[in-house]
C-alpha positions as CSV (number, residue, x, y, z in Angstrom):
1,X,125.6,95.4,99.2
2,X,125.7,98.6,101.6
3,X,122.6,98.7,104.3
4,X,121.2,101.7,102.5
5,X,120.6,99.2,99.0
6,X,119.0,96.7,101.8
7,X,116.4,99.2,102.7
8,X,115.6,100.2,99.4
9,X,114.9,96.5,98.4
10,X,112.6,96.2,100.9
11,X,110.6,99.6,100.5
12,X,106.9,99.3,100.3
13,X,106.1,101.6,97.7
14,X,103.4,104.0,98.5
15,X,100.1,102.0,97.2
16,X,98.8,104.9,95.1
17,X,101.3,104.3,92.3
18,X,99.7,101.0,91.2
19,X,96.2,101.3,89.5
20,X,94.1,99.3,86.5
21,X,91.2,100.3,85.0
22,X,88.5,98.0,84.0
23,X,85.0,99.8,83.6
24,X,83.3,96.5,82.8
25,X,83.9,94.9,86.4
26,X,81.7,97.5,87.8
27,X,79.3,98.0,85.1
28,X,79.2,93.3,85.6
29,X,79.0,94.1,89.5
30,X,75.7,96.3,88.9
31,X,73.9,94.0,86.7
32,X,75.2,91.1,89.6
33,X,73.1,93.4,92.5
34,X,70.2,93.6,89.9
35,X,70.2,89.9,89.2
36,X,70.8,89.4,92.7
37,X,67.5,91.2,94.2
38,X,65.4,89.9,91.8
39,X,66.5,86.5,92.3
40,X,65.5,87.3,95.9
41,X,62.2,88.1,95.1
42,X,61.7,85.2,92.8
43,X,62.8,83.0,95.6
44,X,60.3,84.2,98.3
45,X,57.5,83.2,96.2
46,X,58.9,79.6,95.7
47,X,59.6,78.9,99.3
48,X,56.3,79.8,100.7
49,X,54.9,76.1,98.9
50,X,57.6,74.4,100.6
51,X,58.1,72.5,103.9
52,X,58.4,74.7,107.0
53,X,62.0,73.5,108.1
54,X,63.0,74.5,104.6
55,X,61.1,77.6,104.8
56,X,63.0,78.3,108.1
57,X,66.2,77.4,106.6
58,X,65.9,79.6,103.7
59,X,64.4,82.4,105.2
60,X,67.6,82.3,107.5
61,X,69.8,81.9,104.3
62,X,67.9,85.1,102.6
63,X,67.8,87.0,105.6
64,X,71.4,87.0,105.8
65,X,72.5,87.1,102.0
66,X,69.8,90.2,102.0
67,X,71.4,91.9,104.7
68,X,74.8,91.5,102.8
69,X,73.4,92.4,99.6
70,X,72.2,95.5,101.3
71,X,75.5,96.5,103.2
72,X,77.6,95.9,99.8
73,X,75.0,98.2,98.1
74,X,74.9,100.7,100.4
75,X,78.8,100.4,100.8
76,X,79.3,101.2,97.2
77,X,76.5,103.8,97.5
78,X,79.0,105.9,99.9
79,X,81.8,104.9,98.1
80,X,80.4,106.6,94.9
81,X,79.4,109.5,96.8
82,X,82.5,109.8,98.9
83,X,84.7,109.8,95.4
84,X,82.7,111.3,93.2
85,X,79.9,109.6,91.8
86,X,80.1,106.7,89.4
87,X,83.5,108.3,87.6
88,X,84.9,108.2,91.3
89,X,83.8,104.5,91.8
90,X,85.1,103.5,88.6
91,X,88.5,105.0,89.2
92,X,88.4,103.6,92.9
93,X,87.7,99.8,91.8
94,X,90.3,100.5,89.5
95,X,93.0,101.6,92.2
96,X,91.9,98.9,94.7
97,X,92.0,96.1,92.2
98,X,95.8,96.1,92.0
99,X,96.8,98.5,95.6
100,X,95.7,95.7,97.7
101,X,97.0,92.6,96.0
102,X,100.3,94.5,95.6
103,X,100.2,95.7,99.1
104,X,99.8,92.4,100.2
105,X,102.6,90.9,97.9
106,X,105.1,93.4,99.1
107,X,103.9,92.5,102.8
108,X,104.2,88.9,101.5
109,X,107.9,89.3,100.9
110,X,108.9,91.3,103.6
111,X,107.4,88.6,106.3
112,X,109.7,85.6,104.4
113,X,112.4,88.1,103.6
114,X,112.6,87.7,99.9
115,X,116.3,87.4,98.3
116,X,117.4,90.1,96.4
117,X,116.9,89.1,93.0
118,X,112.9,88.6,93.9
119,X,112.6,91.9,95.3
120,X,114.4,93.5,91.9
121,X,111.9,91.3,90.2
122,X,108.8,92.7,92.0
123,X,110.2,96.2,91.7
124,X,111.1,96.1,87.9
125,X,107.3,94.4,87.4
126,X,105.2,96.3,89.5
127,X,106.7,100.2,88.7
128,X,105.8,98.9,84.9
129,X,102.7,98.1,85.4
130,X,102.0,101.1,87.9
131,X,103.4,103.9,85.3
132,X,101.0,102.3,82.6
133,X,98.2,102.9,84.9
134,X,98.8,106.2,86.4
135,X,99.4,107.2,82.8
136,X,96.1,105.7,82.4
137,X,93.8,107.4,85.2
138,X,95.8,110.5,85.1
139,X,94.7,112.7,87.9
140,X,96.2,112.7,91.7
141,X,98.2,109.4,90.2
142,X,100.5,111.4,88.4
143,X,101.0,113.8,91.1
144,X,101.9,110.6,93.2
145,X,104.3,109.5,90.3
146,X,106.1,112.4,90.5
147,X,106.8,112.3,94.0
148,X,108.3,108.9,93.5
149,X,110.3,109.9,90.8
150,X,111.7,112.7,92.8
151,X,112.5,110.1,95.2
152,X,110.6,112.3,98.0
153,X,111.8,110.9,101.6
154,X,114.3,108.9,99.9
155,X,111.9,106.1,100.1
156,X,112.2,104.7,97.0
157,X,114.3,102.2,95.1
158,X,115.9,103.3,92.2
159,X,114.1,101.4,89.6
160,X,110.9,103.3,90.6
161,X,112.5,106.6,90.5
162,X,114.0,105.8,86.8
163,X,110.9,104.6,85.6
164,X,108.2,107.3,86.8
165,X,110.8,110.0,85.8
166,X,108.8,110.0,82.6
167,X,106.3,111.8,84.7
168,X,108.7,114.8,85.5
169,X,108.1,116.2,81.8
170,X,106.5,113.8,79.6
171,X,102.7,113.6,81.1
172,X,100.5,112.9,77.7
173,X,99.0,116.4,76.9
174,X,95.7,117.4,75.9
175,X,94.9,118.1,72.1
176,X,95.5,122.3,71.8
177,X,91.7,123.0,71.0
178,X,91.0,121.9,74.6
179,X,93.8,124.4,75.7
180,X,92.4,127.3,73.2
181,X,88.5,126.8,74.8
182,X,89.5,126.7,78.1
183,X,91.4,130.1,77.7
184,X,88.8,131.7,75.8
185,X,86.0,130.9,77.9
186,X,87.9,131.7,80.9
187,X,88.9,135.2,79.1
188,X,86.1,135.8,77.0
189,X,87.7,136.8,74.2
190,X,89.6,135.1,71.6
191,X,92.4,134.3,71.5
192,X,94.5,136.2,69.2
193,X,93.1,139.6,71.4
194,X,95.2,138.4,74.0
195,X,98.4,136.8,72.5
196,X,100.6,137.4,69.0
197,X,101.2,133.6,68.9
198,X,101.1,130.6,71.2
199,X,102.6,127.5,70.5
200,X,100.5,124.8,70.2
201,X,102.8,122.2,71.1
202,X,103.4,122.3,75.4
203,X,106.7,122.7,76.7
204,X,105.1,120.8,79.6
205,X,102.2,118.7,81.2
206,X,101.4,117.8,84.6
207,X,98.8,116.0,86.7
208,X,96.6,119.2,86.4
209,X,97.2,120.7,83.8
210,X,99.5,122.3,80.6
211,X,102.1,124.9,80.0
212,X,102.4,126.8,77.0
213,X,104.9,129.2,75.5
214,X,103.6,133.0,74.0
215,X,103.5,136.2,73.2
216,X,101.6,138.6,74.4
217,X,100.6,141.8,72.2
218,X,103.1,143.8,74.0
219,X,105.6,141.6,72.6
220,X,106.4,140.2,76.7
221,X,107.4,136.5,76.4
222,X,105.2,134.7,79.1
223,X,104.2,131.0,79.6
224,X,100.3,130.1,80.5
225,X,99.3,127.3,82.7
226,X,95.9,126.2,81.4
227,X,93.7,123.5,84.1
228,X,91.9,120.7,82.8
229,X,88.2,121.0,82.7
230,X,87.7,117.9,84.6
231,X,90.9,117.9,87.2
232,X,89.2,119.1,90.0
233,X,86.7,116.5,90.8
234,X,88.6,113.9,89.4
235,X,91.6,115.1,92.3
236,X,89.3,114.8,95.1
237,X,88.2,111.2,94.2
238,X,91.9,109.9,93.9
239,X,93.0,111.6,97.4
240,X,89.9,110.6,99.4
241,X,90.4,106.9,97.6
242,X,93.7,106.7,98.8
243,X,92.6,107.9,102.1
244,X,90.0,105.0,102.8
245,X,92.8,102.6,101.6
246,X,95.3,104.4,104.1
247,X,92.8,104.4,106.9
248,X,92.9,100.3,106.6
249,X,96.1,99.7,105.6
250,X,98.5,102.0,107.2
251,X,96.7,104.9,109.3
252,X,99.7,106.7,110.6
253,X,99.8,108.3,107.2
254,X,95.9,109.6,107.6
255,X,96.7,112.7,109.3
256,X,99.1,113.6,106.8
257,X,97.0,112.6,103.8
258,X,94.0,115.1,105.7
259,X,96.8,118.0,105.6
260,X,97.5,116.8,101.9
261,X,94.0,116.5,100.8
262,X,93.7,119.8,101.9
263,X,96.6,121.6,100.4
264,X,96.3,119.8,97.0
265,X,92.5,121.8,96.7
266,X,94.1,125.0,96.6
267,X,96.1,124.1,93.4
268,X,92.5,124.5,91.6
269,X,92.8,128.4,91.9
270,X,95.4,129.5,89.7
271,X,94.1,133.5,90.2
272,X,95.0,132.7,93.9
273,X,98.1,130.7,92.7
274,X,99.4,133.9,91.2
275,X,98.7,136.1,94.1
276,X,100.5,133.9,96.4
277,X,103.6,133.7,93.8
278,X,103.6,137.5,93.7
279,X,103.4,137.7,97.2
280,X,106.3,135.3,97.8
281,X,108.4,137.7,95.2
282,X,107.8,140.8,97.1
283,X,108.6,139.2,100.2
284,X,111.6,137.0,99.1
285,X,113.1,140.5,97.0
286,X,112.6,142.5,99.9
287,X,114.7,140.3,101.6
288,X,117.2,140.6,99.3
289,X,117.1,136.9,97.9
290,X,115.7,137.1,94.8
291,X,115.7,139.0,91.3
292,X,118.3,139.9,88.6
293,X,121.9,139.1,89.5
294,X,120.5,137.3,92.6
295,X,120.7,133.3,93.3
296,X,117.0,133.0,93.0
297,X,114.3,134.4,90.6
298,X,110.8,134.0,90.9
299,X,108.8,134.9,88.0
300,X,106.6,137.9,87.7
301,X,102.5,136.9,87.1
302,X,100.2,139.0,84.6
303,X,97.6,139.2,87.5
304,X,95.0,140.8,84.8
305,X,95.1,138.0,82.8
306,X,95.1,135.5,85.6
307,X,91.5,133.5,86.1
308,X,90.4,130.4,88.1
309,X,91.4,128.3,85.2
310,X,94.3,129.8,83.4
311,X,97.8,131.5,84.7
312,X,99.8,133.6,82.8
313,X,103.7,134.4,84.0
314,X,107.0,135.7,83.2
315,X,108.9,133.3,81.3
316,X,112.3,131.6,83.0
317,X,114.6,130.4,80.1
318,X,116.1,126.9,81.5
319,X,115.7,122.9,82.2
320,X,114.3,121.5,85.1
321,X,116.9,121.2,87.7
322,X,117.7,117.8,87.8
323,X,118.0,117.6,83.9
324,X,120.8,120.6,84.0
325,X,122.5,119.1,86.5
326,X,122.6,115.7,84.6
327,X,123.5,117.4,81.3
328,X,126.3,119.6,82.7
329,X,127.8,117.1,84.2
330,X,127.6,114.7,81.2
331,X,129.4,117.8,79.0
332,X,131.9,118.0,81.6
333,X,132.8,113.9,81.2
334,X,132.7,114.4,77.9
335,X,134.9,117.1,77.9
336,X,137.8,115.0,80.2
337,X,137.5,111.9,77.9
338,X,135.4,109.8,80.1
339,X,132.2,107.9,78.4
340,X,130.0,108.3,81.5
341,X,129.2,110.3,84.5
342,X,129.7,107.1,86.8
343,X,133.3,107.0,85.1
344,X,133.8,110.7,86.0
345,X,132.4,110.3,89.4
346,X,134.8,107.1,90.2
347,X,137.8,109.1,89.0
348,X,136.8,111.9,91.4
349,X,136.7,108.8,94.0
350,X,139.9,107.9,93.2
351,X,141.8,110.3,92.5
352,X,140.9,113.6,94.0
353,X,139.4,111.9,97.0
354,X,135.9,113.7,96.6
355,X,132.5,112.2,96.4
356,X,132.4,109.8,99.5
357,X,129.2,108.6,100.3
358,X,128.2,111.8,102.1
359,X,129.3,114.1,99.0
360,X,131.9,116.9,99.3
361,X,131.1,120.1,101.1
362,X,130.1,123.9,99.4
363,X,133.8,124.7,100.1
364,X,135.5,121.2,98.7
365,X,133.5,121.6,95.9
366,X,135.0,124.9,95.4
367,X,138.3,123.7,95.7
368,X,137.8,121.0,93.3
369,X,136.0,123.5,90.6
370,X,139.1,125.7,90.9
371,X,141.6,122.8,90.3
372,X,139.4,122.1,87.2
373,X,139.3,125.5,85.6
374,X,143.0,125.8,86.3
375,X,143.9,122.2,84.3
376,X,141.2,123.5,81.3
377,X,143.0,126.9,81.2
378,X,146.4,125.1,81.5
379,X,145.0,123.0,78.2
380,X,143.7,125.6,76.5
381,X,146.9,127.9,76.9
382,X,149.3,124.8,75.7
383,X,146.9,124.2,72.9
384,X,147.0,127.9,71.7
385,X,151.2,128.1,72.1
386,X,151.4,124.7,69.5
387,X,149.4,126.5,67.3
388,X,151.3,129.6,67.2
389,X,154.5,128.0,66.9
390,X,154.8,124.2,65.5
391,X,151.3,124.4,64.4
392,X,152.6,126.5,61.6
393,X,154.9,123.7,60.3
394,X,154.1,122.3,57.2
395,X,152.6,119.1,57.6
396,X,151.6,119.5,61.1
397,X,147.9,119.7,62.3
398,X,146.6,122.4,64.5
399,X,145.3,121.1,68.1
400,X,141.5,122.1,67.9
401,X,141.0,125.0,70.4
402,X,137.6,126.9,70.0
403,X,137.9,130.5,70.8
404,X,137.5,131.5,74.6
405,X,134.6,133.9,73.9
406,X,132.3,130.8,72.3
407,X,132.1,129.8,75.9
408,X,132.4,126.2,74.6
409,X,136.1,125.9,75.6
410,X,136.0,125.6,79.2
411,X,133.1,123.5,80.9
412,X,131.9,124.7,84.0
413,X,131.4,122.3,86.9
414,X,128.4,123.0,89.4
415,X,128.9,122.9,92.8
416,X,125.9,120.8,94.0
417,X,126.4,120.9,97.3
418,X,126.2,124.9,97.6
419,X,122.8,124.6,95.2
420,X,121.4,122.0,98.2
421,X,122.7,124.8,100.9
422,X,121.1,127.7,98.9
423,X,117.6,125.9,98.4
424,X,117.7,125.1,102.3
425,X,118.4,128.5,103.0
426,X,116.0,130.5,100.5
427,X,113.3,128.2,102.2
428,X,114.0,128.6,105.5
429,X,113.4,132.0,104.9
430,X,110.0,131.5,103.5
431,X,109.2,129.1,106.7
432,X,111.1,130.7,109.7
433,X,110.9,134.9,108.7
434,X,107.8,135.1,106.4
435,X,105.9,132.0,107.9
436,X,104.6,132.1,104.5
437,X,105.8,129.5,102.2
438,X,105.6,126.9,99.1
439,X,105.1,123.1,100.4
440,X,106.1,121.7,97.2
441,X,110.0,122.5,96.4
442,X,110.4,119.4,94.4
443,X,113.0,119.3,91.9
444,X,110.7,119.7,88.8
445,X,109.4,123.3,90.1
446,X,113.3,124.7,90.2
447,X,114.7,125.7,86.9
448,X,118.7,126.2,86.2
449,X,117.9,129.4,84.3
450,X,120.5,129.3,81.4
451,X,123.5,131.3,81.6
452,X,124.4,130.6,85.0
453,X,128.2,128.6,84.2
454,X,128.6,131.4,82.1
455,X,127.8,134.4,84.3
456,X,129.0,133.0,87.5
457,X,132.0,130.4,86.3
458,X,130.2,127.4,88.6
459,X,130.9,129.4,91.7
460,X,127.2,130.4,91.7
461,X,124.3,129.7,90.0
462,X,120.6,131.3,89.2
463,X,117.3,128.7,90.2
464,X,113.9,129.7,89.2
465,X,111.5,129.0,91.7
466,X,108.1,128.5,89.9
467,X,104.8,126.8,90.9
468,X,103.2,128.2,93.9
469,X,99.7,126.2,94.0
470,X,100.4,124.9,97.4
471,X,101.3,128.0,99.8
472,X,101.1,127.8,103.8
473,X,100.6,130.7,105.9
474,X,101.8,129.9,109.8
475,X,100.6,132.3,112.5
476,X,103.1,134.2,114.3
477,X,102.4,132.2,117.2
478,X,103.5,128.7,115.1
479,X,106.4,130.2,113.4
480,X,108.2,131.3,116.7
481,X,107.3,127.6,118.1
482,X,108.7,126.2,115.0
483,X,111.8,128.8,115.6
484,X,112.4,127.0,118.7
485,X,111.8,123.4,117.7
486,X,114.6,124.0,114.8
487,X,117.0,125.0,117.4
488,X,116.1,122.1,120.0
489,X,116.3,119.9,116.6
490,X,119.9,121.1,115.9
491,X,121.3,120.7,119.3
492,X,119.6,117.5,119.9
493,X,117.8,118.8,123.5
494,X,115.5,115.9,123.4
495,X,113.7,117.3,126.5
496,X,113.1,120.5,124.7
497,X,111.7,118.8,121.9
498,X,109.4,116.9,123.0
499,X,107.9,119.8,125.6
500,X,107.8,121.9,122.1
501,X,105.8,118.8,120.0
502,X,103.3,118.8,122.9
503,X,102.9,122.4,122.9
504,X,102.0,122.4,119.0
505,X,99.4,119.5,119.6
506,X,101.1,116.4,119.4
507,X,99.1,113.8,121.1
508,X,99.7,109.7,121.0
509,X,98.7,106.9,123.5
510,X,101.3,106.6,125.7
511,X,103.0,109.9,125.1
512,X,106.1,107.8,125.0
513,X,109.1,111.0,125.3
514,X,111.5,108.6,122.8
515,X,109.3,108.3,120.0
516,X,108.0,112.1,119.9
517,X,111.4,113.0,119.7
518,X,112.6,110.6,116.8
519,X,109.1,111.4,115.3
520,X,110.2,114.9,115.4
521,X,113.4,114.4,113.9
522,X,112.5,112.1,110.9
523,X,109.5,115.0,110.1
524,X,111.1,118.2,110.2
525,X,115.2,117.7,110.5
526,X,116.6,114.6,108.9
527,X,117.1,110.5,108.1
528,X,119.7,108.2,108.2
529,X,120.4,104.4,108.8
530,X,121.5,105.1,113.0
531,X,118.0,107.3,113.5
532,X,115.8,105.1,111.7
533,X,117.6,101.7,113.0
534,X,118.4,100.6,109.3
535,X,115.0,100.5,108.3
536,X,113.0,102.1,105.4
537,X,111.4,105.4,106.3
538,X,107.9,104.2,106.2
539,X,108.3,101.5,107.7
540,X,110.4,103.3,110.6
541,X,106.9,105.5,111.0
542,X,104.7,102.6,111.0
543,X,106.9,101.1,113.5
544,X,106.7,104.3,115.6
545,X,103.1,104.0,115.4
546,X,102.8,100.6,116.4
547,X,104.7,101.3,119.4
548,X,103.0,104.0,120.7
549,X,99.8,105.5,118.4
550,X,99.4,108.8,117.2
551,X,96.3,110.5,118.1
552,X,97.0,114.0,116.9
553,X,99.2,115.8,115.0
554,X,101.0,119.4,114.8
555,X,98.6,120.0,111.8
556,X,99.9,123.3,110.4
557,X,103.3,121.9,110.8
558,X,102.5,118.7,108.2
559,X,103.1,121.1,105.7
560,X,106.7,122.2,106.9
561,X,107.4,118.8,107.6
562,X,106.7,118.4,103.6
563,X,108.9,121.0,102.9
564,X,111.9,119.1,104.9
565,X,111.0,115.8,103.3
566,X,111.4,117.4,99.8
567,X,114.6,118.7,100.5
568,X,116.3,116.2,102.1
569,X,114.8,114.2,99.4
570,X,116.8,116.7,96.6
571,X,119.9,116.3,98.7
572,X,120.0,112.3,98.9
573,X,119.6,112.5,95.3
574,X,122.9,114.7,95.0
575,X,124.6,112.5,97.7
576,X,124.4,115.8,99.7
577,X,122.5,114.5,102.7
578,X,121.6,117.5,104.8
579,X,120.3,118.3,108.5
580,X,117.5,120.5,108.1
581,X,117.6,122.0,111.2
582,X,121.4,122.8,111.6
583,X,120.9,124.8,108.5
584,X,117.9,126.7,109.6
585,X,119.2,127.5,112.9
586,X,121.1,130.3,112.2
587,X,117.7,132.1,110.6
588,X,115.6,130.8,113.9
589,X,117.9,132.3,115.8
590,X,118.3,135.7,114.1
591,X,114.2,135.2,114.4
592,X,113.6,134.8,117.8
593,X,116.4,137.5,118.7
594,X,114.6,140.0,116.8
595,X,111.4,139.3,118.2
596,X,112.9,139.7,122.1
597,X,114.4,142.8,120.7
598,X,111.1,144.2,119.7
599,X,109.3,143.0,123.1
600,X,112.3,144.7,125.0
601,X,111.9,148.1,123.0
């Protein structure tokens, strides 16, 4: 077993993945409080006729008990108000009833260095129960499960990724009557006044709403995002519940959760999301990075039809990236006579020298794709030659060979390495050039558009970028400071990284420069066994916190760190690990050069 596998067996899975929901416990607790109060009052009357010694002892006990009771009631009242009333309190109890015990179990397994088979059983059991409770609670917990499925930060064992993968596409939708009611309420008119037709079955359901295909009155094909009526209050309560848990169990994550809470709250205005989508589309169009024939495409929103709970935008046709890539590999494996993707990968490793631990570069992938296309071309012409010679003879069975024009004769391998490089490029432009970027680029928000393989023969691809609910804007000062930090990280210039982190607002108890440098590397650049000392990334961050507790983080850079971690997570999933700083360095240098030229002119 390699070091990477061992790290992930001992991963402490983020506690928001576990939850139970038992409303009876809240009811019983409240009945218990009421019973205790009346009992206490009754007992006071009885003790008035008892001996003075007993009275004093009982009075002391009642005072302690009464104080504890008041504290508990006050605490419950505070939590109830903090997480959204009675329903929020119910969800909080549901979360804590499993989060705390499971967190302790994971810590205990680490303490006694449990064997691998016990870790496997724990991961399998907890992930299965966690999924059931996520589907039961919905809200922010679904979003958390999606991050797990996408292996954000390379932090989750494979069994967790596989178990939670259903949340990428199969969140349980609400009845169409709910959707229809929301749309008509938001638009102030009947559904058929706006749309020729709308599919009643959603094409996707997520944590805050669901998406339906529709056709406008003018014939435009669109998709309609509809927000669930109660979701905003549930999300607020869920995030605060997790923050309260982190304040006790994992305080190092609290600053990031504060920023996450602030960013997630921007998702609850689809009209704002539509404007953000349009602005990013315009920025990237001016830069020549999106549009027809380009590597990327951003859909057009119909601003006049968007409101707080309804977003109407151009439909992009194609599967989500991870689904499309897997289908591509499955088709290739079948075409080459292999029973599975895994068999094909082993062949590539053994015979072609590809797919080592790091994975081939984009240029190496291009060479293999060209070789593969040449082999398929030779195979095609060999079949054609046979059919037009020996294939005419009586009793000879012609070889199966579909017409070249139907596109099915040749299966094109998509260049996974180039996809990762291109995604890093466009998000680097958003962050460093525009200072206006989507900080939620997980694989579920990237589409592999239909026809990519046929149009570009595998050397390129067209990716659709969707979902702009979480957009962050950097000031010019922060953007230029970040450019300098990117270059320092790419050069591994520890002294300059530390200086820039201090200028950005990083503060810790001891201001240990080694730790500041490592925190910056993990947050904005890369993660690997050497950097994290062989530890799971979450445990490594906790270890840094133990050595030199963080007091303040560069708040505006938290979203940048999240973007970096999400993109790196996609790279890890495709066996294409990257240094974000080295990928972004040319962009950062160009930005600083142009800024210097402006200052000089």
